[in-house]
N, C-alpha and C positions, 0 to 999 in steps of 0.2 A: 327852308328857313322861315320861321314865323315872323309876322310883322311886329315891329317894335313901336310902342307909343310911349310918350312921356306921361308923367303923373297927371291925372285928371283930364287927359285928352283922348281917351279911348272912345271909339264910336259906340253908339247905342247898339244893343243886340249882343254885346259881349259882356261877360261877367266872370269874376273869380270864383273859386270853389266856395268860399265863404258867402259870397253874394248869391250863388245858386242855392246854397243850403237855406238861406233866409227866405228864398222863394219856394222852398219845398222841393227843390230839384237837385240832381246830381249830374256830373258830366256824362255818365252812361257809356264810357268806353271811347268817346270821341277824342281825337288828337287835340293838342294845344293849337289854337288858331293864332294867338298873338301873345306878346309879352308886354307888360307894363313896367316901366322903369321909373323908380323914384330916386332922384339924385340925392347924394349925401356929401357933405364936405369931407375931403381927404379919405374917403372910403369908396369902395365899389357901390354902385347903385343897388337898391333893393329891387328885387324882381318878383313880379306876380304873373302867373300864367292865366290867360283868358280863354274862355270857352264860349261857344255859341249858345245862346239861350234857347233858340228855336230847336236845336238838336238835343237839348238836355232832357233827361228822363225823370219821372217822379221818384222821390226817395222811397226805398223799399220800406214797407210797414214793419213795425216792431212785432215779432212773433212772441208767443208765450215762452218758448225755449230761450230766445235771446234775452228776454226780460229776466228770466230766472238766472241765466248765466251772468248777466250784468249785476244783479243783486248779490250773487255769491262772490263775485270779484270785489265788490265794494265792501262786503262784510269782512273779507280777508284783509283788506287795506285798513279797516277800522279795528281789527282784533290785535291786541297787544300780545306779542310772543312771550313776554315775561309772565304776566299775570293771567293771560288767556281770557280777558274780559273785553267787551265791546266798549271802546273809548268814546264813541259817539262822534268821532272825527277821524280823518285819515291820519294814521301814525306818521310823523315826520321821518323820512328816510335818514336824515342826519342823526336822529336820536336812536332809531331802531327799536324803540319801545314808547309806551305812552308817557306823557309828561310826568304823571304821578310816580311811575316806577323810576323814571330818570332822576327825579328830584329827591327820591327817598334816600335817606342816609344808608350807606352800606355798612354792615357790621364789620368792625375791625377784628382781625385775628390776633389773639394774644398768646 
């Protein structure tokens, strides 16, 4: 069982994933050392997992292949399936197409 600390009372040398990332580190396969609980009214507490900073490993560098794959994935999110153009922003999933196609009047069948 991991140690449990209340919000803002964790000892030095422990960090969340987000804090490790800000330091250019990653957990690197280590187990969770402790939990941080943030109490909330009438709800279960928010839980954050803590890792040891001294055991963390550096973030893996971005390779050209990973950069190309990320660029292709982002292009797919920006391409409207209706008009097949790059909208310049990520297409909202709620609309399923770019805002221009969504707002365009549909021809009525007579």
